[in-house]
N, C-alpha and C positions, 0 to 999 in steps of 0.2 A: 223711480230708479231707472237708469239707462239699461236697455235690453242687453247690451254687451256686458256690462258690469254684472247684471243679474245672472247671465249665463256663466260668466267667469266664476262668480261666487258659488254657483251650483256645482260646477266641475271641481272647483277647489274643495268644497265640502265633501263631495263624493270621494275624491282622491285621499283626503285626510282620513275619512272613515275607513276606507280600504286599508290604508297604511296602519292605522290604529288597530284594526282587526288582526292584521298579519303580525304586528308587533306583540299583541296580546297572546296570539297563538305561540309565538316564539318563546315568550316568557313561561308559558304553561308547559310546553312540550319541548324537551331538549333535542329530539330528532328533527323537529322543524327548524330549530335554531341552527343545528349543524348543517342541514340541507341549504338553508339560506346563506350561510357563510360560504359554502362550496359554490353556490350559484353566483354570489357576488364576486368571488375570486375568479371564477370562469369568465364572467362578464368583463372584469378588469383586464384579463389577458387577451380578449378578442377586441381588436381595434374598432370594428364596425359597431358592435354592441356597446362599446364604451362611448362612442360618439352619440349613439341613440340615447343612452342613459344620461349623458351630460345635457343634451338638448331637452330631454323630458324633465329633469330636475331643475334646470334653469327656467323652464316654462312654469313649473309649479312655484318656484321662488318668485317669479314676476307676478304670478296670480296672487300669491300671498301678500306681496308688498302692495299691489294694486288694491286688493280688498281692504288692507289695513289703512292705507291712505284715504280711500273712499269713505271708510267707516269713520275715520277721525274728522275729515273735512266736511262731511255732510251730516254730522250728528244732529243738529237742530238748527239749520239755517246758520249762516254766519251770524255772529252775535250782533253785527250792525249791518245796515244797508247804507252804502256810501253813495252820496249824490255829489256831483262836482258842479261847481259854478266858476265864474270868472275869478272870484276872489280866493277861493279855496274849496275845501271839501266839507260836506255835512254828513256826520254819522248819525243815522237814525237807528236806535236800538230796537230789537225785537220786542222788548217789554213796552216800549212807547207805541209800537204798532198795535200790540194786543190791548193796550189801554184805550187807544182810540176806538178800536172795534167794540170793546165793552161799553164805553161811554155812549157810543152811538146806539148800540142795541138797547141799552137801558133807557135812554132818552127818547127812543122812537115811539113810546107810549103804545106798545103792542102787547101788553099783558105779560111782560117778562118779569118774573120774580127774582131770578138769579141767573147768572151766565158765566161761562169760562171761555176764553179764547185761546186758540193755538195758531201760530203762524208757521207755514211750511213753504219751502221753495217750490216753484213750479217752472214750467218750460219758458224759455225766452226771457229770463231775468224778471219774471213776474212772481208774485206770491199767491198762496191760497190761504184762506182763513177758515178755521173750523170753530164754530160757535156751538157749545153745548149749553142748552138752556133748560130752565125749569119755568113752566108757564102757569098762569092762573087758569082755572077751569072755564072761565067765561070768554075764552079767546077762540076766534075762528082761525085755526092753526095755519092752513095753507096760505090764505090771503095775508095774514099778518107777518108770517115768516118770509114771504116773498118781499114784503115791504122792508123788513129788516135787512135781508140780503142786499137789496138795492141801495139802501141808505149806507150800510157798512162799506160797500164797494166804492160808492161815490165819495164818502168822507175820507177814507184812507187815501184814495187817489188825489183828492183835493188837498189834504193836509200834508201828505208826505211826498207826493209826486211819484210814488211807486205804483206801477200798474198791477192790478189785482186780476188774476186769472179766474178765480171762482171763490164764492163764499158758500160754505156748506153749513147748514143749520141742523143740528141734531137736537130733537126735543127728548130729553131724558125722562121727564116727569111732568105730570099735570097735577097741581094741587088745588084744592077747593079754595074759593074766596072766603076769607074769614067773615063770619056774620058780625054785623055791628050791633053792639048792645047799647040801647038808649036808656038813659036814666031820667 
């Protein structure tokens, strides 16, 4: 998340919390409500304070709209990644990228029993991949997961043409290898 957007959301949240607290106090106590009405009437009559209040509330409005648009637009990556060619455009869906990552991880023969993939946007029109895996117990985790990271990065870049910033592998569980029963 962009540092400016993060700061704006923090300020917006703080302002809304203060506003909510004051509004709650006004609803509980009639004296506070009447004092707030007198203060707002006074501010409306003073031209300098009126301009300051207008600028302040316009800033809060812009921050609210920015936070709302950012929240909607950056929900979970755009549903497709658009690649252009001479003939037209190619839309590569997030699900397709996740499927490529999963197929690569499972076919890497690194002791992965199960895996889940998530794709997220990264800086510079790149993507980052999060693989959550369940491994068998006879796996040398650091070496094998480094191999998986490398293969996933190369395969996604080769098959989609989308640059990958990083591949994070999270090992959630290690399960024992099932013993074979011979008859």
